N, C-alpha and C positions, 0 to 999 in steps of 0.2 A: 504493500499500499504505500502510495507516495502523493504528496501534495505539493505545496510550495517548496517543500524540502522534506527530509525525514521527519518523523514524529517521535516526540518523547512524552511520556506519561507525566502529567503534573497532578495537582489536586483534584479530587473527585468532585463533580458538580451535578449531582443527581437531581437535585430539586427542580431545576429548569427543564431537564428532560422529562421527568415524571409529570410535571405540570403541563407540559406540551402534550404528552400522550393522553393524559386524563381530559384535558380540554377538548380533545378530538374523539372522545368516547372510549378510550382505551380503559381496560379494566385491570391492567397489570400495575401492581405497586411495588416499591422497594427495588425496582431495577437498578443494577449496578452500572455506573458510567464513569468514564475518565475523559478529561480534557486533554487533547493531543496538540502539542505545539511543534511548529515546523523546525526540522533540523536539516541535515545534509544528506542522509542515507535513507533508503527505504526501510519501513518497519515491518518485520514479519510477525504475524499473530497466528498462533497454532492452537486449535481447539482441543481441549482434553476430554470433552464430552459434547453431546449434541446441543448446539445453542443457535440462537437467532441474533445475528449481528446487525446493528443499525449504525450507519455512519452519517453524520451530519456535517455540513460545511456552512457554518453560520455566516450571514452577511446582512447588513442593513438593507431595507427595501430600496432605498435611493440608489444603492450600489447595483442592484439588479436591473433597475430602471435605466440608468445612465451607462451601464456596461462597464463599470469599474470593479466588477466582481473579483478579477484576478484569476489566478490559475485554479483549476479544479483539482480533484483527487483521482488518481488512477489506482484501481483495485484489480489485482489478479487473483482469481480463485482457483485453488487446486483441490479437487476432491480427495477425500481420505482414502478412497479406493486407488491404490497405486499400481493396479494391473495395467493401466494405460501409461503412455509416456509422459514425462515431465517436460514442460516448456523451460527453457533457460531463463534465468533472471532477467527482469526488465533492465534495460540499459539507461533508462531515464524516463522523463515525463512523456507519456503517450498522448497523441492526439486521437489515434484510432488504432484498432487492431481487429483482425477478422481471419477466419479460417478459409482456405481455398479447398473445398472438399475434392477428393480424388477424382480425376477425370473431368474436371471443370477448369474454367479460368474466370478471373475477376479483374476488371479495370478500376482504376482509382486515380485520383489526382495527388500530385506531390508538389508542394510549394518550395520555392528556392530557400535553401538552408535547412529544410527539414531533413530527417534521417529515415531511412528505410531498412528494416531488418526482415529478411526472408529466411524463414526456419524450416528445416527438414524435421518434421515433428517425430517420425518414427525411424528415420535413417534410410539410406539407400533410395531416396526418392527424388527424382530430377524435377526441376522447375524452370520451364521456359519463361524468359522475361524479355520485354523490350519497353522502350519509352519514347514518346514523341514530345518535342518541344510545343508547349502550349501557345506560344506567341506565333509559331509557324502555322498551327492549325487555325488560328484566328485569321491569318492571311490566305488560308486555303492551300498551304503548302505543308507537305508531310515530311518532316525532318526528324528521323528516328536514329537510334544508335546503330552505327555501322561497324560491323565486326572487322572488315578489312582495314578500315581506317584506324580503328582501336589497335589492332595488332601492329599495324605499321607505326603508330605513334609510341607505343609502349615497348616495341621491340620484343614481344613475347606472345604467347598464345592467348593470354587475357591479363588484364591488370590485377594487381593485389596491393595490399597495404604498403605504403612507403612512397618513394619518389614517383614511380611509374604506376599511378593508381587510378586513372581516369578512363571512362568510356566516352567515345567521341562520335559526333555525327559525320555525314559524308563531307562536310566542309571543314573537318577536323577542329571543331569547336567542342570543348569539354561539356558533358551533360551531368555526369555522376561521378563521384570519387569514392573508391572502395576504402573503407576505414577499418573494417574488421573482417576477417575470413577464417572461419575455424576448420574449414574442410581442405581448401587449397587445390581442389581437382574440379575443373569445369571445362566447358567446350564453347567455343565461338565459331566453329567451323560448320556444324550441321544445322540443317532446318529443324524447326518444330515439326513434330510427326504430322503426317498428312493422310487424307483420305486415300489418295492415290497410292502411297507407300503401303498402306494396309491391304487395299484391294488387290494389288499386284502380288501379294503374298498369300492371297486366299482368304482375307478377312473383309469383304466388302461391307460398308456400313459401320465400321468400327469407329467408335468416338475418337477424336484426334485433337491435338493441341492447336493446329492451325485453324481448324473451323471454330474451335472454342475461342480463340483470340480474336477472330473476325466478329464473332457475336459480341464479345466483350467490348470491343472498340466501336461497335455500330453506333451507340448513342452519341458518340463524339464526332460522327460524320467521317470516320476514317474508312477508306476504301477496303473492301474484302480482299483477301488474297488466298489463292489456293494453297500456298506454301509460305509460311512465315519465316524469314531470317530471325534468329533469336540468340540471346545470350542464354546458354543452357546450363544453369547452375546445377552443380552436383552431378552432371553427366560426366563419367570417367571415360575419356577418350585419349587416344595417342596415336602417333604415326609410326608404323612399322618402318625401321630403317632400311630393310632389305627389299621390301615390296612396295613401300610408300603407301600402303593402304591405311586408311583410317580405322583404327581398331577400337573396341569397346568391350567392357564387361561390367560386372556389378560396381556400383558407386562406392567410393571411399567414405561418403558421409555416414556419420552415426546419428543416433537420435539426439536431437537438440542442436545439431551443427547449424551454422547460419552464415550469411553474408550481410554485413551492414554497409550501407552507402549513404552519402550526403548529396542531396540534389543541388546542382549548381545553377539551375534555371527552373522555372515553373514547368512541370512535366505532367503528361498523362501516360500512365504505366499500365501494364498488364502482367499478371503472374499466373502460371498454370500449375496444376498438379497432374503431370503427365500421366495418361492412362494406358501406356505401353505395358502390356502384359504378355508379349509374345518375344520379349527379348530380356536379357539380364539387366538392362539399364536401371530398372526400378526394383531390383532384387526379385523379379517375377511376381511382384505383389504391390501394385500402385497403393499409395497412401496419401494422406493430406499434406498440405503446405500451410504454414501459418505466417501471416504478415503483421508487422507492427510499424507504425509510423509515429515518429518522435518529433516533438516541437523543436523549432529552429534553435533554441537556446540549450539544447541537450548536448553536454560536452562528451564527445567520444574520443578516446585515444586510439591511435593505430594499434592494431594487434592481430596476430594470427594465433591459432591454437598450438600450444606446446604440449606434447605428451612424452613423458620419459620413456616410454616404450609404446608399441603400437596399440596394446590393449589398456593402456593406462588412461586415467580420467583426463579430460581436457582442462588445461588451465591457460587463460589469456597471458600473452607475454607482459612482462612488467618493464617499465621504463628503468633504465640504469640509474643508480644513485647519483651519477654524475650528469644525468641528462639536463638538469638545470643550466649547466655550463656548456654542454655540448650542443644543445638545440639552437642557440643563437649563432653558432659557428658553421653548421651544415644542416642541410635538409636530406642529405643523402645517406640513409640508414639502411641496413640489411639485418634480417633475423640472425641473432647469435644465440642459438638454444633458446633459453627462456627470456631472453632479453633482446634489445636492439643495439647494434654497434655501427659506429660511422664507417662508411665505405671510404670516403675522402673528404677533404675540406677545400672548398673552392678558393680560398685566399692563397693557398699555396699549391694545390693540385697534387696528384699522386707523385710525380716525379720530384716536386719540391719536398714532399715529405720524405721520400726515399734518400735524397741527399742530405736532408737535415739529420736523418738517423746515421748516415755514414760519416758526416763531418762535424756535427754539433750534438744536439740532444733532442729527443722527442718524448712526448707522453701520450699513452694510448690506453683507452678503457678496454680492459680485458676481463670485465666481470662476467662474461659468458662462461668462463671456466667453472667447473664443478669443484667443490671443495668438501672434503670429509675429514672429520676428526676421529681417530681411531685411538680409544683410551682404554686403559685398563692393564692389569698384570700380564694378560696373555696377548697384549697388542703386538708385541714383537713376533710371537709364535705365529699369529694369524698372518701377518705381512711376510714372514719368511715363507709361508706356504703359498701365498697369493702372487707374490711378485718374483721377478727374475733375478734380482740382485740380492747380495747377502746383506740382509738388514742387521744381522748381529755386529757387522763391521761398521755400521753407521753411527757416528758419535752425535751426542747432543749438540744442537746448533749447527748441524750439517744437513744438507739435502742430497739426493741423487736422482738422476733421471733413470726411470725403471718402467717395466712393462707388466701388465697382466696378460696371461695367455690361457686358452682352453686347453683340454687334453691333446689336441692335435698340434699344439704350439702356435696356433693362429692368434694373432694379437688382438685382444679384446679392447684394450685401452692403453694409453701411454700417459705418463705424467711425472711430476717431481714429488718425491716423498721426502717431507722435512721431519727431522726428529727434534722436537722442542722440550722434551723432558725424557726420563728413562722410560716411562710408559705412556708417553704423549706423542702422537704422530699426526701430522696433517698432509693429507693426500690431495694434490691439486692436479686434476685430470680433464679429460675431454667429454666424458659422458657418465650418465647415471648407471650404465651397465656395470662398471667396475664397483660401484657402491653395493649393488645387488649381489655381485660375486662375493664381496667381503661379508655381507650379512649371511649369505647362505653357507659359506665356509665356516664362519664362527658357530653357527647353529650345528652344522654337521660335526665339527670337532668338539663341541661342548666347551667352548672357551669362555673365560671370564673377560669379556671385552665389549665395549660399546662402540658402534659405528654410527657417527652422528652427521647426517647430511646438512651443511650449512646453508643450502639453498642460496637465497639472494642476500643473506644476512652479512656476507663478507665480500663486498665489492673490491676490485683490485685495479691497479694502474701498472703499466709497464713504462719505466723511464729508461730509455735505451739510447746509446750513443757515446762517443768518446768523451764527452763532457758530463756524462750522467753523474760520475762521482763528485766532480767539482760542484755541481748543482746541490747534491744531497749534503755536501759539507756545510752549506748554509742553513740547513733547516733540521738536521737529524740530531736529536739528543738521546743518548743511551746511559743507562745506569751502569756503574762499574762492575755489577754482578753478571752482565751479559756482554757478548762481543761488541766491540765499537765498530762504527763504519769502516775505519782503516784496517780492522782485523778481518773483514769478510773476504775470503777467497772465493774462487768461482764455486757456486752452489752452497756458500755459506748463508746463514740465516740468523736473525736477531730480532729482539723487540725493541721499539724505539718510540719516541714522542716528538712532536713538533716543537723545536726550539729549546724547550726546557721541560723540567720535571712536571709542569702543570699542562703541557699541551696534549693535543689529541693523540691517543696511542695508535700504533700500527705495527704490523709484522713486516720486517724488511728482508728481502732475499736478494742475493746476488745471482740472478737467473734471468732468462728471457728466451725469445724466440727469433732472435735476429742474427745470432753469431757475433754481435758487437758487445763491448762492455756494456753492462746493463743491470738494472735492478727492478724488483717488483715490490709494490707496496700493497698490503692486505689490511683493510680497515673495517670499522663499523659503518653501516649506512648513515648513522647520524653525523659522522665526522667527515663523510666523502667530500662534500663541497668545500669545507674548511681546508681539507688536505689538498684538493685540486688547486684551490686559490694560492696556498702557500707554494706550491710547486711552480705555478705559472709566475709568481712574483719573483721567486728566487732564481728562475731560469731566464728572465729577461736578458740578463747580461751575456747569457750563453746562447742566445737566439733559439730559445726553445720553441718547438713546433708541434702542435697536435697531429697525430698520425692516425690514419684509418687502415682497415683491413687490406685495401688494395696494395698499398705500399708494402705492408707486412708480407703479403703473398709473394711479391718480388724478392725481397730480401731473404725470406726463409728458403726459397728455392736456390738462390745463389749460395746460401750457406749449407745446402744439402740437408735440410732438416725434414723428417717425415711428417706427413699429415694423414689423418684418418680419411678413409675413402679414396685415397690416392696411392701412397706408397704401402700402406697396410690396409687391407680389406678382407672380407671373408674368403677363406682358403689360402691366404697368404701368411706363411710362418714368419717368425721374427728374423730369421736369417735372410729370407728372400726379400723381406721389407727393408733390408740394410740395416737392421737394428740389432745385429749379433753383438755389437760392443756392450749392449746392456744386459746381455744374458750370462750368468755365471753358472757354468755347468759343473763346477767343482763344489758347490754348496749342497746342502741337504736337499731332499726331495722337494720340488715345487710343481704346482700345476703345469703340465706340458713339458716337463723336463725329459722324459723318455723320448718323446717324439722330436724334440729339438736336438737331442744328442744323436739321434739316428740321422736326421736330416742333415746336420752339420758335417757328417762324414762323407756324404755323397751328394753335395748340392747340385741341383740341375739348373737353377736360375739365380741371378745376382742382380743387385741394384748398382747401376752405374750412371755416369753423366755423359751427355753428348754436346759438343760444341757445333752449332749449326753454322753453315757458311753464309747465312742470310738473316734477315730480320723477321721472317715469317714465324709465327708462334704456332706450333702444331697443338691440337686439342688433346685433352686427356683421352687416353685410349687409342690414339693414332698408332697404326702398325709400324714396326721398324723391320726394314727388309735387308737382306743381303742377296742381291739380284732379284729373283722372282720368289724367294723363299722368305716368309715371315719368321723373324728370329726373335722379336721382342715386342714391347709395347711401352708407349709414353705414359708415364704416371703424373708428371707435373711438367710444365713448360712456361717460360716467360722470356720476354726481351730484357736483357741485362743492361741497365744503363752504364755500369762500370765497364763491361766488356764490349759493349756497342755492338752486340748481335745476339741472336736468340740462343738460349740454352734449354736443355731438357733433362730431366730425370727419367730413366728408363729402366725397365726390367728386362734383362737379356738372358738368353741361354748361355751357359758358361763357355760354350765353344766360340761365342762371338763377343766376348767381354774383355779381350785384350786391348790395352791402351793403344791408341793410334790406329786402330782398325777403322776403315772407312765404310760406313753403312748409310742407308737412306730411310727417311721417315716419310711414309706415304700419306698423301693428301687426296682429296677428291676420289673417294672410295679406294684410296690406297694406291691406285694404278695411274690415274691421270696426271699426277703431279708428284715429284719426288723432291725432297729437301735433303741435300747432302750434308753429312755430319760426321764428326770424328769421335770415337769413344775415348772417355776419360774418366778419371776418378772424381768423386765428390768428397767435400765441398768444392765448388768452383772457385771460390774466394777464400783466402786465408785457411788453407787446408790444416794447419797446425793449430788452429783456433786461438792465435796469439792475441787477437783483438779481444775476445771474451775473457782471456786470462790476464789482461794487462793490469 
């Protein structure tokens, strides 16, 4: 329930309510009532027994007459019978909401600034959508969403939350902006289903979306169409890379998934609940679609759904704790697990950020990293079994890069393990999968240990570049009981404060993902902005530059650092991923040791580098050829600003991994174009890691 804002219960005022009821013939006395005052969040009331609820919105008579009544109250009722689906919580103050029954379509108007939420009620249900400019209809001109113009403008199959978020008309004018999308799988290529399509498959007279849309639009004078181009929300399609056919199967959407958009003009829209029951697109069972329209002042933040794993509950992405400082510097953000991270900053650009990291100092929001505290007398025992390096040799106030593998030696996750006490460890990694592995192992082994997922409670910054230590000297204060800044060697860690013993606390490690001298700061959310401000102030004399993920991607490839989904992926063990240096086969048993020991004796593939003869950058997965035979695959590639040509990290058969060997990277189906390249070792730059160890 939501009015001008959320509601808080104050003093009871039953006399006025009982008097009002009795004056109108009511026979109930002693009814309990509470006055509710506006706040900022919706109020949820749950009935513990059968009740009748009356909700009043008091107002003076003159306010009703002159139209100054103000906002009303939005109420969403959910029956106690939970056998049906639950709608997601309201996003704000609704003007209207309605259900589109399965196999039908409804048209509605959307005013500029209003927000629209299209909800898949039960999951796996497609909803065809389109919109016309109302001012165009007033002129007798039908200007609707154009899928081709939209794809061309956003440079992808459909827009999504972020920088490339808009649907356009044929004149390339924006009509709607996508603010939130919890499914992320839609279609803009196919038509809404048609009578002809069904009849030619043996189903004449089948109800269809195109006819339903024509009927819905008829009151607005919009011409009928036998086939409607549409934005097909929740329709799961893709293009087969070999046949170039458009493929489809069951939708990825789950019950309660939705798309939320903001109208940029006055629009007339239609939404369908697709009736297709002869294809998998609606899970073979068409169901309803629910639509909500929110008032123009409804604040919606950009978000996609984040799930820790495929069957995990959905949680909207959170803004980084540093967003207050990042948002004014760039609008180009991309999803970073449960948060958003800057891609680049327009004031300097990707290449400017790259050179700032190479020559001066950069600061980057790395809060998308997952962090776990592993605490207890059996913490070392658990980590010794779960990770590939010898945790027993890790001193307090030191960290090490290590891996978690499955029984086949395939890398599940990589990260840095810090020891901050005899029985206290902090694991900073790439995904929640390693957290689940730790919890499962601890239970299986019956260990006295707690695995605590820090979630978004510990945002972190990377301060990287040759001047990073000089910057930190101006703001780091440490107690004499812990290592000082000058004591930190590569992968050292300490706890510190800003400026003095009363300053904001943080954990400081000498680590990073750039191959440069660098440090990382981990702090509480409440101190994030103050720490950012202190770093920027201290870094002015060192030409500090905020850096985004695009520049980081170039630098990490030059440094030969592995990335999940690229160098290590399902079916790729630690040695094939080039991470054998992080595997200690001499230590006691750990998960995957037997497989890794066996694979290390007779390797078939290795990770190498290739120096290209040109500046063309091959895509991930491009084939590597020796003549007509494919001998490898590209895992990562970029154009190196320092080397002034393209470079690639590749996975090669051992017979073709000798340094200096000339091979070719295939483009245009691998055959039409070849990029000449020379096999080399990685890293491409600073192979002895002298910069990071400086």
